[in-house]
Every structure is written in C-alpha cells, then in structure tokens.
C-alpha positions as a LaTeX table, in Angstrom:
\begin{tabular}{lrrr}
\hline
Residue & $x$ (\AA) & $y$ (\AA) & $z$ (\AA) \\
\hline
Met1 & $-37.52$ & $-55.31$ & $-89.22$ \\
Lys2 & $-36.09$ & $-51.86$ & $-89.53$ \\
Ala3 & $-35.07$ & $-49.91$ & $-86.45$ \\
Ala4 & $-37.77$ & $-47.31$ & $-87.13$ \\
Leu5 & $-40.45$ & $-50.02$ & $-87.16$ \\
Phe6 & $-39.31$ & $-51.40$ & $-83.80$ \\
Arg7 & $-39.43$ & $-47.87$ & $-82.39$ \\
Ser8 & $-42.99$ & $-47.44$ & $-83.70$ \\
Ile9 & $-44.03$ & $-50.73$ & $-82.05$ \\
Leu10 & $-42.67$ & $-49.55$ & $-78.72$ \\
Leu11 & $-44.32$ & $-46.14$ & $-79.04$ \\
Ala12 & $-47.66$ & $-47.68$ & $-79.96$ \\
Ala13 & $-47.47$ & $-50.14$ & $-77.07$ \\
Ile14 & $-46.92$ & $-47.49$ & $-74.39$ \\
Ala15 & $-49.23$ & $-44.90$ & $-75.94$ \\
Val16 & $-52.33$ & $-46.62$ & $-74.60$ \\
Thr17 & $-51.91$ & $-45.04$ & $-71.17$ \\
Pro18 & $-54.78$ & $-42.60$ & $-70.50$ \\
Ala19 & $-53.68$ & $-38.97$ & $-70.71$ \\
Arg20 & $-54.51$ & $-38.15$ & $-67.07$ \\
Pro21 & $-53.13$ & $-34.76$ & $-65.98$ \\
Gln22 & $-51.38$ & $-36.15$ & $-62.88$ \\
Phe23 & $-49.99$ & $-39.08$ & $-64.83$ \\
Ala24 & $-48.62$ & $-36.76$ & $-67.52$ \\
Ala25 & $-47.03$ & $-34.53$ & $-64.87$ \\
Cys26 & $-45.32$ & $-37.52$ & $-63.27$ \\
Gln27 & $-44.10$ & $-38.68$ & $-66.68$ \\
Arg28 & $-42.32$ & $-35.36$ & $-67.13$ \\
Ala29 & $-40.95$ & $-35.54$ & $-63.59$ \\
Val30 & $-39.43$ & $-38.97$ & $-64.23$ \\
Thr31 & $-37.98$ & $-37.73$ & $-67.51$ \\
Asp32 & $-36.23$ & $-34.89$ & $-65.71$ \\
Leu33 & $-35.10$ & $-37.12$ & $-62.84$ \\
Asn34 & $-33.46$ & $-39.60$ & $-65.16$ \\
Arg35 & $-31.60$ & $-36.88$ & $-67.01$ \\
Ile36 & $-30.25$ & $-35.58$ & $-63.72$ \\
Lys37 & $-29.21$ & $-39.07$ & $-62.59$ \\
Glu38 & $-27.09$ & $-39.25$ & $-65.74$ \\
Trp39 & $-25.62$ & $-35.74$ & $-65.30$ \\
Ile40 & $-24.44$ & $-36.26$ & $-61.71$ \\
Thr41 & $-20.82$ & $-37.30$ & $-61.33$ \\
Pro42 & $-18.96$ & $-38.31$ & $-58.15$ \\
Gly43 & $-17.51$ & $-35.34$ & $-56.31$ \\
Leu44 & $-19.51$ & $-32.72$ & $-58.24$ \\
Ser45 & $-19.60$ & $-29.52$ & $-56.17$ \\
Thr46 & $-19.74$ & $-25.75$ & $-56.43$ \\
Gln47 & $-15.92$ & $-25.81$ & $-56.50$ \\
Ser48 & $-15.73$ & $-27.76$ & $-59.77$ \\
Ser49 & $-15.69$ & $-26.20$ & $-63.22$ \\
Gly50 & $-19.26$ & $-25.24$ & $-64.00$ \\
Gly51 & $-20.40$ & $-27.12$ & $-60.90$ \\
Ala52 & $-22.40$ & $-24.29$ & $-59.30$ \\
Tyr53 & $-24.32$ & $-23.61$ & $-62.53$ \\
Arg54 & $-24.96$ & $-27.30$ & $-63.04$ \\
Leu55 & $-26.23$ & $-27.79$ & $-59.49$ \\
Arg56 & $-28.51$ & $-24.75$ & $-59.67$ \\
Leu57 & $-29.98$ & $-26.02$ & $-62.92$ \\
Met58 & $-30.56$ & $-29.43$ & $-61.36$ \\
Gln59 & $-32.21$ & $-27.88$ & $-58.30$ \\
Ser60 & $-34.57$ & $-25.83$ & $-60.46$ \\
Ile61 & $-35.56$ & $-28.84$ & $-62.57$ \\
Leu62 & $-36.06$ & $-31.05$ & $-59.51$ \\
Ser63 & $-38.12$ & $-28.41$ & $-57.72$ \\
Asp64 & $-40.50$ & $-28.27$ & $-60.67$ \\
Ala65 & $-40.60$ & $-32.07$ & $-60.85$ \\
Ala66 & $-41.39$ & $-32.38$ & $-57.13$ \\
Ala67 & $-44.22$ & $-29.86$ & $-57.41$ \\
Ala68 & $-45.65$ & $-31.69$ & $-60.41$ \\
Cys69 & $-45.35$ & $-35.18$ & $-58.91$ \\
Pro70 & $-45.13$ & $-34.93$ & $-55.09$ \\
Ser71 & $-45.62$ & $-38.68$ & $-54.61$ \\
Lys72 & $-42.34$ & $-39.52$ & $-56.38$ \\
Ala73 & $-39.98$ & $-40.12$ & $-53.45$ \\
Glu74 & $-36.87$ & $-40.35$ & $-55.60$ \\
Val75 & $-37.39$ & $-36.79$ & $-56.86$ \\
Trp76 & $-37.45$ & $-35.49$ & $-53.28$ \\
Tyr77 & $-34.36$ & $-37.55$ & $-52.47$ \\
Tyr78 & $-32.35$ & $-36.05$ & $-55.33$ \\
Leu79 & $-33.66$ & $-32.56$ & $-54.54$ \\
Thr80 & $-32.39$ & $-33.02$ & $-50.97$ \\
Leu81 & $-28.94$ & $-34.07$ & $-52.21$ \\
Val82 & $-28.61$ & $-31.30$ & $-54.81$ \\
Ser83 & $-29.80$ & $-28.58$ & $-52.42$ \\
Asp84 & $-27.37$ & $-29.79$ & $-49.77$ \\
His85 & $-24.46$ & $-29.68$ & $-52.23$ \\
Leu86 & $-25.44$ & $-26.14$ & $-53.18$ \\
Gly87 & $-25.33$ & $-25.17$ & $-49.51$ \\
Asp88 & $-29.04$ & $-24.37$ & $-49.60$ \\
Lys89 & $-29.83$ & $-25.88$ & $-46.19$ \\
Arg90 & $-33.38$ & $-24.52$ & $-46.08$ \\
Ser91 & $-34.40$ & $-26.16$ & $-49.36$ \\
Ala92 & $-32.58$ & $-29.36$ & $-48.39$ \\
Ala93 & $-34.45$ & $-29.52$ & $-45.08$ \\
Glu94 & $-37.82$ & $-28.94$ & $-46.73$ \\
Ala95 & $-37.16$ & $-31.61$ & $-49.35$ \\
Gln96 & $-36.07$ & $-34.01$ & $-46.61$ \\
Arg97 & $-39.27$ & $-33.27$ & $-44.68$ \\
Gln98 & $-41.35$ & $-34.17$ & $-47.73$ \\
Leu99 & $-39.24$ & $-37.28$ & $-48.30$ \\
Asp100 & $-39.82$ & $-38.42$ & $-44.71$ \\
Leu101 & $-43.57$ & $-38.47$ & $-45.37$ \\
Leu102 & $-43.13$ & $-41.15$ & $-48.04$ \\
Pro103 & $-42.25$ & $-44.86$ & $-47.63$ \\
Pro104 & $-38.50$ & $-45.31$ & $-46.91$ \\
Glu105 & $-36.19$ & $-46.70$ & $-49.59$ \\
Asp106 & $-32.51$ & $-47.64$ & $-49.59$ \\
Arg107 & $-30.49$ & $-45.27$ & $-51.77$ \\
Ser108 & $-26.85$ & $-44.56$ & $-52.45$ \\
Asp109 & $-25.46$ & $-41.03$ & $-52.77$ \\
Pro110 & $-24.46$ & $-40.42$ & $-56.42$ \\
Phe111 & $-22.32$ & $-37.45$ & $-55.40$ \\
Ala112 & $-20.14$ & $-39.47$ & $-53.04$ \\
Pro113 & $-16.64$ & $-40.42$ & $-54.22$ \\
Leu114 & $-16.37$ & $-44.06$ & $-55.17$ \\
Ala115 & $-14.66$ & $-46.42$ & $-52.75$ \\
Pro116 & $-10.87$ & $-46.00$ & $-52.62$ \\
Asp117 & $-8.80$ & $-48.60$ & $-54.41$ \\
Asp118 & $-5.64$ & $-50.06$ & $-52.92$ \\
Gly119 & $-4.35$ & $-51.13$ & $-56.32$ \\
Pro120 & $-4.58$ & $-54.24$ & $-58.50$ \\
Asp121 & $-2.55$ & $-56.59$ & $-56.26$ \\
Asn122 & 0.19 & $-56.89$ & $-58.88$ \\
Gly123 & $-2.36$ & $-58.03$ & $-61.43$ \\
Arg124 & $-3.30$ & $-61.19$ & $-59.57$ \\
Ile125 & $-6.97$ & $-62.16$ & $-59.35$ \\
Arg126 & $-8.51$ & $-64.03$ & $-56.43$ \\
His127 & $-11.73$ & $-65.23$ & $-58.11$ \\
Lys128 & $-13.54$ & $-64.49$ & $-61.37$ \\
Trp129 & $-17.32$ & $-64.03$ & $-61.57$ \\
Ala130 & $-19.61$ & $-63.62$ & $-64.58$ \\
Leu131 & $-23.28$ & $-62.87$ & $-65.26$ \\
Val132 & $-24.15$ & $-63.67$ & $-68.89$ \\
Val133 & $-27.59$ & $-62.74$ & $-70.26$ \\
Gly134 & $-29.11$ & $-63.39$ & $-73.68$ \\
Ile135 & $-32.75$ & $-62.89$ & $-74.72$ \\
Asn136 & $-34.28$ & $-63.91$ & $-78.03$ \\
Thr137 & $-37.93$ & $-64.30$ & $-77.04$ \\
Phe138 & $-40.23$ & $-62.08$ & $-75.01$ \\
Gln139 & $-43.56$ & $-62.59$ & $-73.26$ \\
Ser140 & $-45.03$ & $-59.55$ & $-74.94$ \\
Asp141 & $-46.24$ & $-60.28$ & $-78.44$ \\
Gln142 & $-45.50$ & $-56.62$ & $-79.21$ \\
Leu143 & $-41.75$ & $-57.28$ & $-78.95$ \\
Pro144 & $-40.15$ & $-58.93$ & $-82.00$ \\
Ser145 & $-37.89$ & $-61.90$ & $-81.34$ \\
Leu146 & $-34.15$ & $-61.60$ & $-81.83$ \\
Gly147 & $-32.15$ & $-64.04$ & $-83.90$ \\
Phe148 & $-28.80$ & $-64.49$ & $-82.18$ \\
Ala149 & $-28.80$ & $-62.84$ & $-78.74$ \\
Val150 & $-28.97$ & $-66.19$ & $-76.91$ \\
Lys151 & $-26.34$ & $-67.78$ & $-79.14$ \\
Asp152 & $-24.08$ & $-64.79$ & $-78.58$ \\
Ser153 & $-24.43$ & $-65.19$ & $-74.82$ \\
Glu154 & $-23.91$ & $-68.96$ & $-74.99$ \\
Asp155 & $-20.75$ & $-68.59$ & $-77.07$ \\
Phe156 & $-19.41$ & $-65.97$ & $-74.67$ \\
Ala157 & $-20.16$ & $-68.15$ & $-71.62$ \\
Ala158 & $-18.58$ & $-71.19$ & $-73.30$ \\
Phe159 & $-15.36$ & $-69.24$ & $-73.75$ \\
Leu160 & $-15.36$ & $-68.13$ & $-70.11$ \\
Leu161 & $-15.75$ & $-71.76$ & $-68.98$ \\
Asp162 & $-13.12$ & $-73.14$ & $-71.39$ \\
Pro163 & $-10.07$ & $-74.31$ & $-69.35$ \\
Asp164 & $-7.96$ & $-73.22$ & $-72.32$ \\
Gly165 & $-9.78$ & $-69.91$ & $-72.61$ \\
Gly166 & $-11.42$ & $-67.84$ & $-69.90$ \\
Arg167 & $-10.59$ & $-70.34$ & $-67.15$ \\
Phe168 & $-13.65$ & $-69.38$ & $-65.07$ \\
Asp169 & $-14.92$ & $-71.82$ & $-62.48$ \\
Ala170 & $-18.40$ & $-73.07$ & $-63.44$ \\
His171 & $-19.71$ & $-72.26$ & $-59.96$ \\
Arg172 & $-18.91$ & $-68.60$ & $-60.54$ \\
Val173 & $-20.61$ & $-68.19$ & $-63.93$ \\
Arg174 & $-24.37$ & $-67.56$ & $-63.95$ \\
Lys175 & $-26.17$ & $-67.85$ & $-67.30$ \\
Leu176 & $-29.67$ & $-66.47$ & $-67.94$ \\
Ala177 & $-31.55$ & $-66.92$ & $-71.22$ \\
Asn178 & $-35.06$ & $-66.23$ & $-72.48$ \\
Glu179 & $-37.68$ & $-67.00$ & $-69.78$ \\
His180 & $-34.99$ & $-67.12$ & $-67.09$ \\
Ala181 & $-33.72$ & $-63.69$ & $-68.13$ \\
Asn182 & $-36.64$ & $-61.93$ & $-66.48$ \\
Leu183 & $-36.19$ & $-58.80$ & $-64.40$ \\
Lys184 & $-36.29$ & $-60.66$ & $-61.08$ \\
Glu185 & $-33.64$ & $-63.21$ & $-62.03$ \\
Ile186 & $-31.38$ & $-60.59$ & $-63.65$ \\
Arg187 & $-31.56$ & $-58.49$ & $-60.48$ \\
Glu188 & $-30.86$ & $-61.62$ & $-58.43$ \\
Gly189 & $-27.82$ & $-62.24$ & $-60.64$ \\
Ile190 & $-26.53$ & $-58.74$ & $-59.99$ \\
Gly191 & $-27.25$ & $-59.27$ & $-56.29$ \\
Trp192 & $-25.25$ & $-62.52$ & $-56.44$ \\
Leu193 & $-22.25$ & $-60.54$ & $-57.73$ \\
Arg194 & $-22.83$ & $-57.87$ & $-55.09$ \\
Val195 & $-22.75$ & $-60.41$ & $-52.26$ \\
Asn196 & $-19.91$ & $-62.63$ & $-53.46$ \\
Ala197 & $-17.36$ & $-60.59$ & $-55.41$ \\
Gln198 & $-14.51$ & $-59.23$ & $-53.30$ \\
Pro199 & $-11.98$ & $-56.45$ & $-53.98$ \\
Gly200 & $-9.37$ & $-58.83$ & $-55.40$ \\
Asp201 & $-11.82$ & $-60.35$ & $-57.88$ \\
Leu202 & $-12.76$ & $-59.81$ & $-61.53$ \\
Val203 & $-16.45$ & $-59.38$ & $-62.47$ \\
Val204 & $-17.74$ & $-59.73$ & $-66.05$ \\
Val205 & $-21.28$ & $-58.79$ & $-67.13$ \\
Tyr206 & $-22.47$ & $-59.58$ & $-70.68$ \\
Ile207 & $-25.98$ & $-58.63$ & $-71.87$ \\
Ala208 & $-27.57$ & $-59.18$ & $-75.29$ \\
Ser209 & $-31.20$ & $-58.12$ & $-75.72$ \\
His210 & $-33.51$ & $-55.42$ & $-77.00$ \\
Gly211 & $-33.11$ & $-51.92$ & $-75.67$ \\
Ser212 & $-35.66$ & $-49.14$ & $-75.67$ \\
Pro213 & $-34.58$ & $-45.73$ & $-77.01$ \\
Arg214 & $-35.09$ & $-42.67$ & $-74.83$ \\
Ser215 & $-37.17$ & $-41.10$ & $-77.57$ \\
Ala216 & $-39.61$ & $-44.02$ & $-77.54$ \\
Asp217 & $-40.39$ & $-43.69$ & $-73.83$ \\
Pro218 & $-42.57$ & $-40.78$ & $-72.66$ \\
Asn219 & $-40.68$ & $-40.85$ & $-69.33$ \\
Gly220 & $-37.33$ & $-40.45$ & $-71.04$ \\
Val221 & $-36.08$ & $-43.59$ & $-69.28$ \\
Ser222 & $-33.35$ & $-45.79$ & $-70.75$ \\
Tyr223 & $-34.00$ & $-49.53$ & $-70.51$ \\
Ile224 & $-32.66$ & $-52.96$ & $-71.29$ \\
Leu225 & $-35.76$ & $-55.00$ & $-72.06$ \\
Thr226 & $-36.10$ & $-58.30$ & $-70.21$ \\
His227 & $-38.03$ & $-61.43$ & $-71.11$ \\
Asp228 & $-41.01$ & $-60.31$ & $-69.02$ \\
Thr229 & $-41.03$ & $-56.64$ & $-70.01$ \\
Asp230 & $-44.66$ & $-55.52$ & $-70.10$ \\
Leu231 & $-45.48$ & $-52.98$ & $-72.82$ \\
Arg232 & $-49.09$ & $-52.27$ & $-71.88$ \\
Asn233 & $-48.14$ & $-48.74$ & $-70.91$ \\
Ser234 & $-45.20$ & $-46.70$ & $-69.70$ \\
Glu235 & $-45.92$ & $-47.57$ & $-66.06$ \\
Thr236 & $-45.58$ & $-51.32$ & $-66.71$ \\
Leu237 & $-42.53$ & $-50.72$ & $-68.93$ \\
Tyr238 & $-40.87$ & $-48.87$ & $-66.03$ \\
Ala239 & $-41.74$ & $-51.64$ & $-63.56$ \\
Thr240 & $-40.59$ & $-54.60$ & $-65.68$ \\
Ser241 & $-37.40$ & $-53.43$ & $-67.43$ \\
Leu242 & $-33.79$ & $-52.92$ & $-66.33$ \\
Gln243 & $-32.93$ & $-49.23$ & $-66.24$ \\
Met244 & $-29.46$ & $-48.53$ & $-67.63$ \\
Ile245 & $-28.45$ & $-45.81$ & $-65.17$ \\
Asp246 & $-29.46$ & $-48.08$ & $-62.27$ \\
Leu247 & $-27.29$ & $-50.89$ & $-63.67$ \\
Val248 & $-24.33$ & $-48.52$ & $-63.97$ \\
Gln249 & $-24.79$ & $-47.10$ & $-60.47$ \\
Thr250 & $-25.05$ & $-50.60$ & $-58.98$ \\
Leu251 & $-21.88$ & $-51.81$ & $-60.69$ \\
Asn252 & $-20.06$ & $-48.62$ & $-59.71$ \\
Arg253 & $-21.08$ & $-48.53$ & $-56.06$ \\
Glu254 & $-22.30$ & $-51.94$ & $-54.97$ \\
Ile255 & $-19.84$ & $-54.39$ & $-56.56$ \\
Lys256 & $-16.66$ & $-54.58$ & $-54.48$ \\
Ala257 & $-14.44$ & $-56.10$ & $-57.19$ \\
Arg258 & $-11.61$ & $-53.81$ & $-58.36$ \\
Arg259 & $-11.99$ & $-54.99$ & $-61.94$ \\
Ile260 & $-15.33$ & $-55.00$ & $-63.78$ \\
Ala261 & $-15.84$ & $-55.56$ & $-67.51$ \\
Leu262 & $-19.26$ & $-54.73$ & $-68.96$ \\
Phe263 & $-20.09$ & $-56.02$ & $-72.46$ \\
Leu264 & $-23.29$ & $-54.71$ & $-74.08$ \\
Asp265 & $-24.79$ & $-56.04$ & $-77.27$ \\
Thr266 & $-27.91$ & $-53.99$ & $-76.76$ \\
Cys267 & $-28.76$ & $-50.33$ & $-76.76$ \\
Tyr268 & $-26.82$ & $-48.39$ & $-74.18$ \\
Ser269 & $-28.74$ & $-46.03$ & $-71.92$ \\
Gly270 & $-31.69$ & $-45.97$ & $-74.28$ \\
Asp271 & $-30.17$ & $-43.71$ & $-76.91$ \\
Ala272 & $-30.58$ & $-46.47$ & $-79.47$ \\
Gln273 & $-32.51$ & $-49.59$ & $-80.27$ \\
Arg274 & $-31.89$ & $-53.05$ & $-81.62$ \\
Ala275 & $-33.72$ & $-54.57$ & $-84.58$ \\
Val276 & $-33.33$ & $-57.85$ & $-86.41$ \\
Ser277 & $-34.94$ & $-58.73$ & $-89.73$ \\
Asp278 & $-32.82$ & $-56.45$ & $-91.88$ \\
Gly279 & $-29.70$ & $-57.91$ & $-90.29$ \\
Ser280 & $-29.16$ & $-54.96$ & $-88.00$ \\
Arg281 & $-29.44$ & $-54.08$ & $-84.36$ \\
Gly282 & $-30.15$ & $-50.45$ & $-85.06$ \\
Phe283 & $-28.27$ & $-47.88$ & $-83.00$ \\
Lys284 & $-29.16$ & $-44.21$ & $-83.18$ \\
Arg285 & $-28.20$ & $-41.30$ & $-80.95$ \\
Val286 & $-31.32$ & $-39.44$ & $-79.78$ \\
Trp287 & $-31.59$ & $-36.69$ & $-77.16$ \\
Asp288 & $-34.93$ & $-35.81$ & $-75.60$ \\
Ser289 & $-36.42$ & $-32.33$ & $-75.94$ \\
Ala290 & $-34.28$ & $-30.55$ & $-73.32$ \\
Pro291 & $-30.52$ & $-30.40$ & $-73.94$ \\
Pro292 & $-28.08$ & $-31.43$ & $-71.20$ \\
Pro293 & $-26.03$ & $-28.86$ & $-69.30$ \\
Ala294 & $-23.08$ & $-27.45$ & $-71.19$ \\
Asp295 & $-20.58$ & $-29.57$ & $-69.29$ \\
Ala296 & $-22.58$ & $-32.83$ & $-69.34$ \\
Pro297 & $-20.94$ & $-35.81$ & $-71.11$ \\
Ala298 & $-21.55$ & $-35.67$ & $-74.87$ \\
Ser299 & $-19.90$ & $-38.60$ & $-76.61$ \\
Thr300 & $-21.02$ & $-40.10$ & $-79.90$ \\
Ala301 & $-19.71$ & $-43.43$ & $-78.67$ \\
Phe302 & $-21.45$ & $-43.50$ & $-75.30$ \\
Ser303 & $-24.47$ & $-41.96$ & $-73.68$ \\
Ala304 & $-24.41$ & $-40.24$ & $-70.32$ \\
Ala305 & $-25.32$ & $-43.37$ & $-68.34$ \\
Leu306 & $-22.25$ & $-45.25$ & $-69.57$ \\
Glu307 & $-20.05$ & $-42.19$ & $-69.25$ \\
Asn308 & $-20.65$ & $-42.53$ & $-65.51$ \\
Phe309 & $-19.20$ & $-46.05$ & $-65.55$ \\
Lys310 & $-15.67$ & $-44.78$ & $-66.10$ \\
Phe311 & $-15.44$ & $-42.83$ & $-62.84$ \\
Ala312 & $-14.43$ & $-45.94$ & $-60.92$ \\
Arg313 & $-10.97$ & $-47.46$ & $-61.31$ \\
Gly314 & $-10.62$ & $-50.78$ & $-63.08$ \\
His315 & $-13.86$ & $-50.50$ & $-65.08$ \\
Ala316 & $-14.11$ & $-51.39$ & $-68.76$ \\
Val317 & $-17.22$ & $-51.00$ & $-70.90$ \\
Ile318 & $-17.33$ & $-52.43$ & $-74.42$ \\
Thr319 & $-20.28$ & $-52.04$ & $-76.78$ \\
Ala320 & $-21.03$ & $-53.52$ & $-80.17$ \\
Ser321 & $-21.46$ & $-50.15$ & $-81.88$ \\
Arg322 & $-21.22$ & $-46.41$ & $-81.51$ \\
Ala323 & $-24.38$ & $-44.65$ & $-80.44$ \\
Asp324 & $-25.12$ & $-43.29$ & $-83.90$ \\
Glu325 & $-24.66$ & $-46.55$ & $-85.85$ \\
Gln326 & $-26.45$ & $-49.82$ & $-86.48$ \\
Ser327 & $-25.10$ & $-53.06$ & $-85.06$ \\
Phe328 & $-25.43$ & $-56.03$ & $-87.41$ \\
Glu329 & $-26.09$ & $-59.73$ & $-86.83$ \\
Gly330 & $-26.75$ & $-62.87$ & $-88.86$ \\
Gln331 & $-25.20$ & $-63.97$ & $-92.14$ \\
Pro332 & $-22.51$ & $-64.85$ & $-92.84$ \\
Phe333 & $-21.61$ & $-65.44$ & $-89.18$ \\
Asp334 & $-24.79$ & $-66.70$ & $-87.44$ \\
Asn335 & $-23.89$ & $-64.40$ & $-84.57$ \\
Gly336 & $-23.81$ & $-60.73$ & $-83.93$ \\
Tyr337 & $-20.88$ & $-59.40$ & $-85.95$ \\
Phe338 & $-19.33$ & $-57.98$ & $-82.80$ \\
Thr339 & $-19.60$ & $-61.20$ & $-80.79$ \\
His340 & $-18.29$ & $-63.25$ & $-83.72$ \\
Phe341 & $-15.05$ & $-61.30$ & $-83.90$ \\
Leu342 & $-14.82$ & $-60.95$ & $-80.13$ \\
Met343 & $-14.90$ & $-64.75$ & $-79.85$ \\
Leu344 & $-12.28$ & $-65.18$ & $-82.59$ \\
Gly345 & $-9.92$ & $-62.79$ & $-80.86$ \\
Leu346 & $-10.39$ & $-64.29$ & $-77.41$ \\
Gln347 & $-10.01$ & $-67.88$ & $-78.64$ \\
Gln348 & $-6.97$ & $-67.13$ & $-80.79$ \\
Asp349 & $-5.08$ & $-65.76$ & $-77.82$ \\
His350 & $-6.63$ & $-68.18$ & $-75.28$ \\
Gly351 & $-7.83$ & $-65.16$ & $-73.34$ \\
Val352 & $-4.35$ & $-64.08$ & $-72.25$ \\
Arg353 & $-4.18$ & $-60.70$ & $-73.99$ \\
Pro354 & $-5.52$ & $-57.63$ & $-72.18$ \\
Leu355 & $-8.90$ & $-56.50$ & $-73.46$ \\
Ser356 & $-7.42$ & $-53.11$ & $-74.28$ \\
Ala357 & $-4.92$ & $-54.71$ & $-76.70$ \\
Leu358 & $-7.47$ & $-57.06$ & $-78.23$ \\
Phe359 & $-10.16$ & $-54.50$ & $-78.79$ \\
His360 & $-8.49$ & $-52.48$ & $-81.54$ \\
Glu361 & $-8.28$ & $-55.54$ & $-83.82$ \\
Ile362 & $-11.91$ & $-56.46$ & $-83.15$ \\
Arg363 & $-13.02$ & $-52.95$ & $-84.01$ \\
Glu364 & $-11.20$ & $-53.03$ & $-87.35$ \\
Glu365 & $-12.53$ & $-56.51$ & $-88.23$ \\
Val366 & $-16.13$ & $-55.65$ & $-87.39$ \\
Ser367 & $-15.96$ & $-52.40$ & $-89.32$ \\
Ala368 & $-14.48$ & $-54.12$ & $-92.39$ \\
Ala369 & $-17.07$ & $-56.92$ & $-92.33$ \\
Val370 & $-19.98$ & $-54.48$ & $-92.14$ \\
Arg371 & $-18.59$ & $-52.38$ & $-95.01$ \\
Ser372 & $-18.30$ & $-55.58$ & $-97.08$ \\
Gln373 & $-21.65$ & $-57.16$ & $-96.23$ \\
His374 & $-23.73$ & $-53.99$ & $-95.83$ \\
Pro375 & $-22.41$ & $-51.34$ & $-98.21$ \\
Gly376 & $-23.19$ & $-47.83$ & $-97.13$ \\
His377 & $-23.32$ & $-48.75$ & $-93.44$ \\
Thr378 & $-20.72$ & $-48.50$ & $-90.73$ \\
Gln379 & $-20.34$ & $-50.20$ & $-87.36$ \\
Thr380 & $-17.59$ & $-49.22$ & $-84.94$ \\
Pro381 & $-17.45$ & $-51.11$ & $-81.64$ \\
Ser382 & $-16.71$ & $-48.69$ & $-78.80$ \\
Phe383 & $-14.92$ & $-48.98$ & $-75.50$ \\
Glu384 & $-13.88$ & $-47.05$ & $-72.45$ \\
Phe385 & $-11.20$ & $-48.20$ & $-70.03$ \\
Ser386 & $-10.87$ & $-46.29$ & $-66.79$ \\
Asp387 & $-7.65$ & $-46.10$ & $-64.80$ \\
Gln388 & $-6.18$ & $-49.61$ & $-64.25$ \\
Ala389 & $-8.77$ & $-51.28$ & $-66.52$ \\
Asp390 & $-6.39$ & $-51.61$ & $-69.46$ \\
Ser391 & $-4.77$ & $-54.58$ & $-67.72$ \\
Ile392 & $-7.97$ & $-56.69$ & $-67.51$ \\
Val393 & $-7.28$ & $-60.19$ & $-68.87$ \\
Leu394 & $-10.29$ & $-62.51$ & $-69.04$ \\
Gly395 & $-8.14$ & $-65.65$ & $-69.17$ \\
Ala396 & $-5.90$ & $-64.73$ & $-66.25$ \\
Pro397 & $-5.61$ & $-67.61$ & $-63.76$ \\
Glu398 & $-7.11$ & $-67.27$ & $-60.33$ \\
Phe399 & $-4.58$ & $-66.78$ & $-57.56$ \\
Ala400 & $-4.79$ & $-69.42$ & $-54.87$ \\
Gly401 & $-3.29$ & $-67.21$ & $-52.18$ \\
Asn402 & $-4.92$ & $-64.74$ & $-49.82$ \\
Leu403 & $-5.80$ & $-61.44$ & $-51.49$ \\
Lys404 & $-7.51$ & $-58.70$ & $-49.51$ \\
\hline
\end{tabular}
C-alpha cells in the first residue's frame, strides 16, 4: 500500500464529521494551538532573539482561536501564558478569568526551564527502565495492518533483556503489543516510567506503529496511532491517539531520569506516515497551510515536536528515517530495515558502545541496503543527542550503590 493511499484512507475516515460551523471553528483553533505548542521553547521571552515577535504572533493566533472556540480550555491556558510572558497583564488576567470558568486540568508550563541537572554521576546508572511498543493490528478496519512492527519491538525488547546485551532487569521492561498497545495502556506505561524512574536512571522508549500526517488531520494534530484509534471522525481520532507533542512534553518534564533515549519507527510529529505493502513506511515532510515563525525549528530530519526533545540534557532521539524519506521494511530482513541494522550493531558490541558511536554505522548500512533493494529511493536514519546524551550506553551495568 503506497503512502498516498494510506493518507487517503485516513482523510476519508475523518471526513465524515458534519461540517458544523462551531465544529469547524474549533478544528482551526486546535490546529493553531498545536502549532504553537511546537513553537514554544523553554525560556522563550521578549529578551531572546526574535522572542518578542514570536510571542506577539502567538498571542494574536491564540486570541483568534479563543474567540472561535471559547470552550477549549487549553487555548485559554496558552493565551494566559503567552500574554504573561509578553508582559500584557490585562490580557493574561482576562484569559485566566475565562479559563477559571472551565473545568480545571493539570498542566505544565512549556516556557519554564527544564529541571536542573547535577550531572551524569560519572556515567554510572542506578536502574534502567524501558517501555517497548509495537502495533501490527488495529481495531479500526480502516487502518491497514503492519507487517513487522511487533517483531521489531520484540527483537528490541529481547536485546534489552539479554544478560549479554542490554542487561535490563525484566521487572523494569514493559512490553505492549497489538490489543495491549491501546491508548490507556500506553499512557499507563508512560505513567509507570514517570512514577518509578529516578534522576540516576536510564529510560528507553521504543515505539513502532502507524502515524498520522499533519496534512491528513483537519485539526493539524500529530499522532501516533494506537491499537484502539477510532477513525470515525477527527474528534474520535483526537480522543484515541497519542499526540506526539504531548509525548515529548511528558518525557521532557515529567520523567526524572537524567538519560532518556527515544526510538521511533513511526512518523514523528505527524509530518509523515507509515505504509506497508510496497515495502515502505512512507515518510514525507508536510507543513500545514500557515508557515511557522521565522525562527521556529525547521529541520528536514525532525519536525518541531521532536526538536523540542533536545532542550533537556541527556536526551537522545533516534528515528528510522528523515522526515522527507520513506522508511522500508520486509524482505530481505523480515524486519524494518532500521531495526534490523540497529539490532546487528547492538548485538555485535553487546550493547557497550555509546549510541552516538553506533549510530553512524547504522545510518550508512540502512542507506546502502535501501539503495540496493529499492533503487531510486533513499532512507537516512536521523538522530539528535542533547548535551550529555552522547554517553548513553544501553548495555551499561546498573550500579548497586546509592545514586541520588
């Protein structure tokens, strides 16, 4: 199934929503809100380069969104934050007054600096935790099955548990596949990491599934599709899928571990999609109708949601492909090409080489295999290592002593 066909399936599935004026206005409001969530960076202020312009633009967009969809509490919340950072106390107070009229929700401040880091404790790791997700089958008959997402996740988890490989304790590896990889259980898995992982720990998250492109969602929302994703309309899609920017913000702000490695064999932040029958997991960079601010992140390797992941120390994100390329799976490897070579590299070195050193070889091997097996196509795995993340070693032993 070609990537374009999967996109058409998704568009057709969510197009059945009645074109009610209020519903359409709220769709546009959510589109704008999600763009702004991706544009905000920790510490953004009127003192930063282009910060005042960027904040004024955000305030204008959010004001229009709040007027169009006054029941959307999250719009009022972000309007309050942006107005406050602009020093516009009157607008901030009015937005807060409107927010107070709506049901309360727990929210983090995306402008706030991330928690300070006391350093990597000389490279020693207290405990290692992993959430590994793979989804081949979906409840919705409008979503095509995948061929190797579950096998990819199983192979990755098997390496983590190998005493001669990842050296993870089985009690600290949670695996979710197919019907168990529903939105509730995935969120519970993230909550499990949030509760248990401590600053001296290493956290690994691996996800292989479908992703919905931004261009295929009328709300402009970026999703990882779960087993129970409901495609009846855009409202049910929003309620039953994992939003990429929310995943990034949770890992950045809610997980206490100093080292986090995120592996994605799915679309990242909705700028691409994954297909299967033609041997590809199609990736394509797509921006919605309105361009980002001039100083917003603009990488061909990563979308804005994943760009935000690098603001915290000790964070590594590794994806199967650049945002403007396909990502292939199947013959001759019976895996995703990326996971196949990732496993070879990890097993060859028994997990003792830093990811940053291993990655360059994997990238070359994946690229060469795709050129050989799929002439005319390219696939370039992409990565970003923030400060102190280049020393992440999956197979590092746990330290039995007391680490803060």
